[in-house]
C-alpha positions in Angstrom: 22.8 -20.1 -68.9 23.5 -23.1 -71.4 24.0 -25.3 -68.5 20.4 -24.6 -67.4 17.8 -24.4 -70.6 16.6 -27.5 -71.9 18.4 -29.1 -75.6 16.2 -27.2 -78.3 16.2 -30.2 -81.2 13.9 -31.9 -78.1 10.3 -33.0 -79.0 8.4 -30.9 -77.2 6.1 -33.9 -76.0 9.7 -34.6 -74.1 10.0 -31.6 -73.0 6.4 -32.1 -71.4 7.0 -35.3 -70.1 10.6 -33.8 -68.5 8.6 -31.1 -67.1 6.0 -33.4 -65.6 8.5 -35.9 -64.1 10.0 -33.0 -62.2 6.8 -31.7 -61.2 6.1 -35.2 -59.5 9.7 -35.3 -58.0 9.5 -31.7 -57.0 6.3 -32.5 -54.9 6.8 -35.5 -53.7 10.6 -34.2 -52.0 9.0 -31.5 -50.7 6.4 -32.9 -48.9 9.0 -35.9 -47.4 11.4 -32.5 -46.5 9.0 -30.9 -44.5 7.1 -33.5 -43.1 10.5 -34.6 -41.9 11.8 -34.0 -38.4 14.9 -32.9 -38.2 17.6 -35.0 -35.8 20.9 -34.3 -34.4 23.3 -34.3 -37.6 21.3 -32.2 -39.5 20.9 -29.2 -36.6 24.5 -29.8 -35.3 25.5 -28.3 -38.9 23.3 -25.5 -38.5 24.8 -25.0 -35.2 28.1 -24.9 -36.3 27.2 -22.4 -39.3 25.9 -20.3 -36.9 29.1 -19.9 -34.4 31.4 -17.4 -34.3 30.7 -13.4 -35.2 31.8 -13.8 -38.7 32.8 -16.2 -41.5 36.5 -15.9 -40.7 35.6 -16.8 -37.0 32.7 -19.8 -38.0 35.7 -21.4 -40.2 38.0 -21.0 -37.6 35.8 -22.9 -35.2 35.1 -25.5 -37.9 38.7 -27.2 -38.2 38.7 -30.2 -36.9 35.0 -30.9 -37.2 35.5 -33.7 -39.4 33.6 -31.9 -42.4 34.5 -29.5 -45.1 33.7 -26.1 -45.4 31.2 -25.7 -48.2 27.7 -26.7 -46.3 28.8 -24.7 -43.4 28.9 -21.3 -45.7 26.1 -22.0 -47.5 24.4 -22.0 -44.4 25.8 -19.2 -42.3 25.2 -17.4 -45.8 21.2 -18.5 -45.9 20.6 -17.9 -42.6 22.5 -14.0 -42.5 19.9 -13.5 -45.4 16.4 -15.6 -43.8 17.5 -15.6 -40.2 15.4 -18.3 -39.2 16.7 -22.2 -38.6 14.4 -23.4 -41.3 17.3 -22.3 -43.8 18.3 -25.9 -43.2 15.4 -27.6 -45.4 14.9 -24.2 -47.4 18.9 -24.7 -48.3 18.6 -28.6 -48.5 15.9 -28.8 -50.9 16.7 -25.8 -53.0 20.2 -27.9 -54.1 18.6 -31.1 -54.1 16.0 -29.9 -57.0 19.1 -28.2 -59.0 20.5 -31.4 -59.2 16.9 -32.9 -60.3 16.4 -30.5 -62.8 20.0 -31.4 -64.1 19.3 -34.8 -64.3 16.0 -34.6 -65.8 16.3 -32.1 -68.8 20.0 -32.2 -69.2 22.0 -35.2 -68.7 21.8 -37.7 -71.4 21.1 -40.4 -70.2 18.6 -43.7 -71.1 14.8 -43.1 -69.7 14.8 -45.8 -67.8 17.9 -45.1 -66.1 16.7 -41.2 -65.6 13.6 -42.7 -64.0 14.7 -45.0 -61.6 17.7 -42.7 -60.3 15.3 -39.8 -60.1 12.7 -41.6 -57.6 15.9 -43.4 -55.8 15.9 -43.0 -52.0 19.0 -40.9 -52.0 17.7 -38.0 -54.9 13.9 -38.1 -53.2 15.0 -38.0 -49.4 18.7 -38.6 -48.2 20.1 -36.2 -51.1 16.3 -33.9 -50.3 14.7 -33.9 -47.6 17.5 -34.7 -45.0 19.6 -31.7 -45.0 23.2 -32.7 -45.0 26.1 -32.2 -47.3 25.8 -34.9 -49.5 22.7 -33.6 -52.1 25.4 -30.8 -52.7 27.8 -33.6 -54.1 24.9 -34.9 -56.4 24.7 -31.3 -57.7 28.2 -30.5 -58.8 28.8 -34.1 -60.5 26.2 -33.5 -62.2 27.4 -29.9 -63.2 31.1 -31.4 -63.6 29.4 -34.1 -66.5 27.7 -31.2 -68.0 31.0 -29.2 -68.3 32.4 -32.1 -69.5 30.1 -32.0 -72.9 30.5 -29.0 -74.1 33.3 -29.6 -76.5 36.9 -29.1 -75.7 37.4 -29.7 -71.8 38.4 -26.4 -69.9 40.7 -27.6 -67.0 40.5 -24.5 -65.5 36.4 -24.5 -65.4 36.2 -28.7 -64.4 39.3 -27.7 -61.8 37.3 -25.0 -60.1 34.4 -28.3 -60.2 36.8 -30.5 -58.5 37.7 -28.6 -56.1 34.4 -27.7 -55.3 33.6 -31.5 -55.1 36.4 -32.2 -52.5 35.3 -29.9 -50.2 31.3 -31.2 -50.3 32.5 -33.8 -47.9 35.4 -36.1 -47.3 34.0 -38.7 -49.1 33.7 -37.0 -52.5 37.0 -36.5 -52.4 37.1 -40.0 -53.7 34.8 -38.8 -56.8 37.8 -36.7 -57.9 39.6 -38.9 -57.8 37.8 -40.8 -60.3 37.0 -38.5 -62.7 40.8 -37.5 -63.1 41.3 -41.3 -63.5 38.7 -41.1 -65.8 40.3 -38.4 -67.5 44.1 -39.7 -68.0 42.9 -42.8 -68.9 40.9 -41.7 -72.1 44.2 -39.7 -72.9 46.3 -42.8 -72.8 43.7 -44.8 -74.4 42.8 -42.3 -76.9 43.6 -43.1 -80.8 45.0 -41.1 -82.2 47.0 -38.9 -79.6 45.5 -35.9 -78.1 46.8 -32.9 -78.8 49.1 -31.5 -76.4 46.5 -28.7 -75.1 44.4 -31.7 -74.0 47.0 -32.9 -71.6 47.6 -29.2 -70.7 43.6 -29.3 -69.7 44.1 -32.0 -67.4 47.0 -31.1 -65.1 45.4 -27.5 -64.9 42.4 -29.1 -63.9 44.3 -31.7 -61.6 46.1 -28.7 -59.9 42.9 -26.8 -58.9 41.8 -30.0 -57.4 44.8 -30.8 -55.4 44.2 -27.1 -54.0 40.8 -28.5 -53.2 41.6 -31.5 -52.0 44.3 -29.6 -49.6 42.1 -27.2 -48.4 39.8 -29.6 -47.4 42.1 -31.8 -45.6 43.2 -28.7 -43.8 39.8 -27.8 -42.4 38.7 -31.5 -41.7 42.3 -32.6 -39.8 43.5 -33.2 -37.0 39.5 -33.8 -35.9 38.5 -33.2 -32.0 35.8 -36.1 -33.1 38.5 -38.9 -32.9 36.4 -41.4 -31.5 34.3 -41.5 -34.6 37.4 -42.6 -36.5 37.7 -45.9 -37.0 39.7 -47.9 -34.4 42.8 -49.9 -36.2 44.3 -50.7 -33.1 46.0 -54.5 -32.9 44.6 -54.4 -35.9 46.2 -55.8 -39.3 46.6 -52.9 -41.5 47.5 -55.6 -44.9 44.9 -57.4 -44.4 41.9 -54.8 -43.5 43.5 -53.6 -47.1 43.1 -56.7 -48.5 39.8 -56.6 -47.4 38.9 -53.6 -48.4 39.8 -54.7 -52.3 38.6 -58.7 -52.1 35.1 -57.6 -50.9 34.2 -54.4 -51.8 30.6 -55.0 -52.3 30.2 -55.9 -48.7 30.5 -52.5 -47.7 27.2 -51.4 -49.6 24.9 -53.6 -48.0 22.7 -50.3 -47.4 21.7 -50.4 -51.1 18.9 -53.0 -50.1 15.7 -52.0 -48.4 15.3 -52.1 -45.1 12.8 -55.1 -45.1 15.6 -56.8 -46.7 18.8 -55.8 -44.4 16.2 -56.8 -41.4 16.0 -60.5 -42.7 19.8 -60.1 -43.2 20.1 -59.4 -39.4 17.5 -62.3 -38.3 18.9 -65.0 -40.4 23.6 -65.3 -40.8 22.7 -68.1 -43.6 20.4 -65.1 -45.7 23.2 -62.6 -45.2 25.8 -64.6 -46.8 23.2 -64.9 -49.8 22.2 -61.8 -50.2 25.8 -59.9 -50.2 27.2 -62.3 -52.9 23.7 -61.2 -55.0 25.0 -57.5 -54.1 28.0 -58.3 -55.4 26.8 -59.8 -58.8 24.7 -56.9 -59.0 27.6 -53.8 -57.9 30.6 -55.7 -60.3 28.1 -56.5 -62.4 27.2 -53.0 -63.3 30.5 -52.4 -64.0 30.3 -54.8 -66.9 28.8 -52.4 -68.8 30.9 -49.9 -69.0 33.0 -52.5 -70.7 32.6 -50.6 -74.3 34.4 -47.9 -72.6 37.3 -48.8 -71.0 38.6 -45.7 -69.1 34.7 -45.1 -67.6 34.8 -49.0 -66.2 38.6 -48.0 -64.6 37.5 -45.2 -62.8 34.2 -46.8 -61.3 36.0 -49.5 -60.3 38.9 -47.1 -58.6 36.1 -45.1 -57.0 34.2 -48.2 -55.6 38.1 -49.9 -54.5 38.7 -45.9 -52.7 35.4 -45.9 -50.5 35.9 -49.0 -49.7 39.0 -48.5 -48.5 37.5 -45.0 -46.8 34.8 -47.3 -45.0 37.3 -49.7 -43.9 40.1 -47.4 -42.8 38.8 -43.9 -41.5 35.1 -43.9 -41.2 31.9 -46.1 -41.5 30.1 -45.8 -44.1 26.5 -45.6 -44.0 23.8 -45.3 -47.1 24.0 -41.8 -47.9 27.9 -42.2 -48.1 27.6 -45.7 -49.8 25.2 -43.9 -52.1 27.6 -41.7 -53.9 29.0 -44.5 -55.9 25.9 -44.3 -57.6 25.8 -40.9 -57.7 29.3 -41.8 -59.7 28.1 -44.1 -61.9 25.1 -42.3 -63.5 27.6 -39.3 -64.2 29.6 -41.7 -66.2 27.2 -43.7 -67.8 26.0 -40.1 -69.0 29.7 -38.8 -69.8 29.3 -42.4 -72.1 26.3 -41.7 -73.8 26.4 -41.5 -77.8 25.8 -37.5 -78.4 22.2 -38.3 -79.1 21.2 -41.0 -77.7 17.6 -41.2 -77.6 15.0 -41.5 -74.6 14.0 -45.0 -75.1 16.8 -46.2 -75.6 17.3 -49.1 -72.5 21.1 -50.5 -73.7 22.7 -47.7 -75.1 22.5 -46.6 -79.2 26.0 -48.5 -79.9 25.6 -51.7 -81.0 26.2 -53.3 -77.4 27.9 -56.0 -76.9 25.9 -58.9 -74.6 28.4 -58.4 -71.4 26.8 -54.6 -71.7 23.7 -55.2 -71.5 24.0 -57.5 -68.5 25.7 -55.1 -67.0 23.5 -52.3 -67.6 20.7 -54.4 -66.4 22.5 -54.7 -62.7 23.0 -51.3 -63.0 19.0 -50.8 -63.4 18.2 -53.5 -60.8 20.9 -51.6 -58.3 18.6 -48.4 -58.8 15.6 -50.6 -58.8 16.1 -51.0 -55.1 17.0 -47.8 -54.3 13.6 -46.9 -55.6 12.2 -49.6 -53.5 14.0 -48.6 -50.2 12.5 -44.8 -51.7 8.9 -46.2 -51.6 9.2 -47.3 -47.7 10.8 -43.6 -46.4 7.7 -42.5 -48.1 5.3 -44.8 -45.9 7.4 -44.0 -43.3 7.5 -40.5 -43.0 4.0 -39.5 -44.7 1.6 -42.3 -44.0 2.7 -43.4 -40.4 3.2 -41.4 -37.3 6.8 -42.1 -36.8 9.2 -39.7 -36.8 12.8 -39.6 -37.6 13.3 -37.9 -34.1 11.4 -36.7 -31.0 13.0 -33.3 -30.5 10.2 -31.6 -32.1 7.4 -33.1 -29.6 9.9 -32.2 -26.9 9.9 -28.9 -27.8 6.5 -28.6 -28.1 6.3 -29.6 -24.0 8.7 -27.5 -23.4 7.2 -24.5 -24.9 3.4 -25.9 -23.4 5.3 -25.6 -20.2 5.8 -22.1 -18.7 7.6 -23.6 -15.9 10.8 -24.8 -17.9 11.0 -22.0 -20.3 14.5 -21.3 -18.7 15.3 -25.1 -17.9 18.4 -26.2 -18.7 18.3 -29.7 -21.1 20.9 -32.7 -20.4 20.9 -35.9 -21.9 22.2 -39.1 -22.2 23.4 -40.1 -24.5 24.8 -36.6 -24.8 24.1 -36.4 -28.4 20.0 -36.6 -28.1 19.9 -32.7 -27.3 21.9 -31.7 -30.7 18.5 -31.1 -32.4 17.1 -29.2 -29.6 18.1 -25.8 -31.0 15.8 -26.2 -34.1 12.7 -26.1 -31.6 13.8 -24.7 -28.4 15.9 -21.8 -27.0 16.8 -23.2 -24.3 20.3 -24.0 -23.1 22.1 -27.2 -23.0 24.3 -29.4 -21.1 26.6 -31.6 -22.2 27.3 -34.3 -19.3 30.1 -36.4 -20.6 32.0 -32.9 -21.7 31.4 -31.2 -18.3 30.2 -27.7 -20.1 26.8 -26.0 -22.1 26.7 -26.6 -26.0 24.8 -28.0 -28.9 27.8 -29.6 -30.4 29.0 -32.8 -29.2 32.6 -33.5 -29.4 33.2 -37.1 -30.4 36.8 -37.2 -28.2 38.6 -40.2 -26.2 39.5 -36.9 -23.7 36.1 -37.1 -22.2 33.8 -39.0 -19.4 33.8 -42.6 -21.2 31.8 -44.0 -18.5 28.9 -42.8 -16.4 26.6 -44.2 -14.0 23.1 -42.8 -13.4 24.4 -41.0 -10.2 27.0 -39.3 -11.6 24.0 -37.8 -13.8 21.7 -37.4 -10.6 24.8 -35.5 -8.9 25.9 -33.3 -12.1 22.1 -32.3 -12.5 21.9 -31.3 -9.1 25.0 -29.0 -9.2 23.3 -27.2 -12.1 20.3 -26.8 -10.6 22.1 -24.9 -7.2 24.7 -23.8 -9.3 22.7 -22.0 -12.0 19.2 -21.5 -10.3 17.0 -23.2 -12.8 15.0 -26.1 -12.9 16.8 -29.4 -14.8 15.5 -31.6 -17.8 16.9 -34.7 -18.3 16.3 -36.8 -21.8 17.2 -40.6 -20.6 17.4 -42.9 -23.7 16.9 -46.0 -21.8 13.6 -46.8 -20.2 14.5 -47.0 -16.6 11.2 -49.6 -15.6 12.3 -51.8 -17.8 15.7 -52.6 -16.3 15.7 -55.2 -13.1 19.4 -56.0 -12.9 22.8 -54.4 -13.1 24.1 -53.2 -16.1 26.5 -51.7 -18.6 25.6 -50.3 -21.5 27.2 -49.1 -24.7 26.4 -45.5 -26.6 27.8 -43.9 -29.5 31.0 -44.6 -29.9 32.9 -45.5 -27.2 30.7 -44.4 -23.9 29.6 -46.2 -21.6 26.2 -45.7 -19.4 26.0 -47.9 -16.0 22.8 -48.8 -14.3 22.0 -50.5 -11.1 18.3 -51.4 -9.4 20.0 -48.9 -6.7 21.0 -45.9 -8.4 17.5 -46.2 -10.5 15.6 -46.2 -7.3 17.9 -43.0 -6.2 17.0 -41.4 -9.4 13.3 -42.2 -9.5 12.7 -40.6 -6.2 15.0 -37.4 -7.4 13.2 -36.8 -10.3 9.7 -37.1 -11.8 8.9 -38.7 -15.1 7.2 -35.4 -16.7 7.2 -37.1 -20.6 7.4 -40.6 -22.0 8.1 -39.5 -26.2 7.2 -42.8 -28.9 9.2 -44.5 -31.0 11.2 -43.2 -34.0 12.2 -44.6 -37.4 15.5 -44.4 -38.9 17.1 -43.4 -35.7 17.3 -43.4 -31.7 16.2 -40.1 -30.7 13.2 -40.7 -28.3 13.6 -40.6 -24.8 11.9 -40.2 -21.3 12.0 -36.6 -19.8 12.9 -36.2 -16.7 12.2 -33.1 -14.3 14.9 -33.0 -11.4 13.0 -31.8 -7.6 
C-alpha cells in the first residue's frame, strides 16, 4: 500500500496539479491507444499467448520465440477473464497507467524531468498505445526505485523485482545489470563501510536476479527466429566490440524526431552533424550524475551494454533504445535528496557546473522525445494514416460474404500476423508452406520466391481446400516494368518479371488497393484468385 499512496506531507495544491497532469496523460495515452490500429508485432504476441490448451502448453511452445514469458503470461491471464483480443490494449494501457502514476506521484524527480518524461513519445505512445512488452519494463523499473528508497534495502524484494525485470524483454537484462552495478559501487565506495548485512542483501538480490536471467535465457534460446539476429559472419568481432564502446551514441539516433531523421537520411553531411550532437547529449547526460559516481558508472554501463546488444545480437529500434532513458530517469530519482522540491531544476544539492550542464543535456534529450510524442499525436489523431491496414482489410473481408471462408496469404508473410485481431479467416505462410499466423524468421525457409511461386501455391491451396484464396502483396505490380529482385524482411527475396506479373494479373482480380501507412510497411494490394 505504501508504494501507491501519495506523500502525505506534500502540499494539497501540488497533489492537485499532479492529479491534473496524470489525467491529461491518461486522456492522451488512451486516445492514442484506442485510435491505433494494431500491427503485426502486437498481435503476434497475443497469438503466441493463446497457443496451447493451458499455460504450461503455451510456455512450451513459446520457447525460442525471442522474448521471455512475462508479457505472454499476462496476456493469457487477461484473455481467460475477458475472452476478447481487446485485452491486448487493456493490459498495455493499464501497465502504462500504473507506471505514469508512479512517475507523477511517487518518484522524487525535478519537475522539468518529470514533465518531459511523462509526455515523451515512449511514455504516451511506444510504452502505452503500442501494445508491446516494453511498458512493463518501465513499471518494474519504477517499482525498483520505490523499493530502493524505503530505507534498508530488502535483498529478497529487490531480487524478485530484478528477476521480473529480466523477464520483460531481453534488453531489460542489461538494466538489471545496471541496478546491480549501482548497488555494488555504492557499497564499495561508501564511507564509512556499510555493515555486513548490507553486503548480504546485495548478494541475495544478485542471486535471485541471476535466477531470473537464467530463466529468461532458457525461454529465449535457442531461438527459431535465427534470421532476426545480427549476422556476424565474416565480421571482425573485436572491431564490432570496439565500435560499440567508442561510438555508443550512434546506436541511439532514434532519439531524434522523425523529421530530423528524414534530414539525416537525405544528407550524409547532416548525418555526421546530428550524430555528433547526439553524442554530446548522451555523454553529457552522464555528467549530470558526476556527484553520484555509482550512478554515473551504472548509467554508462547500461549505455555500453545496450550498444553491445545492438551490435552483436539484435538491432535496436526506438522502443529498445528508450530503455536507457527509463534507466536514467530511475537513477536520477534514486540520487535525488530525500526531500527534493518539485520546482528544483538542477537538484537541491550544491551541484557543480558540470552536474548542471549534464542535467541540461538530459532535459534536452527528453525534450526531443516530447517532440517525437507530438509527431505521434498528430500522426495518429489528426491524419487518416494508420500504423497498419489490417483493420481496413478486416472490414473489407467482413463486407464480402463470398470471402467469409477465404484463405489469406501474403508476401511478405508477416502481413498476415495482424489479421487474427480483426478476422477469423485462416492464413497461410508462403515461405514456410504451412497454415498459421506466427511467422518463424528462420533461415530454414523458402528464402527466395517468385510471383510464379506465389500463384502456383495459391492455386494448389484453392484446389485442395476448396476455398477462395486472397493474396496480399506489398508491391504495386502496375509500377514494375522490368525484372527486379527485392529484399524483404531479414533475408527474404522476391523476384518479379513482366511475364510473371502478366500471368498473375490474368489469373487474379485486384479487389482492393489500400492506402499509405505511417510507421510501418503494412499496406498492400488484395487480389482474389479466379
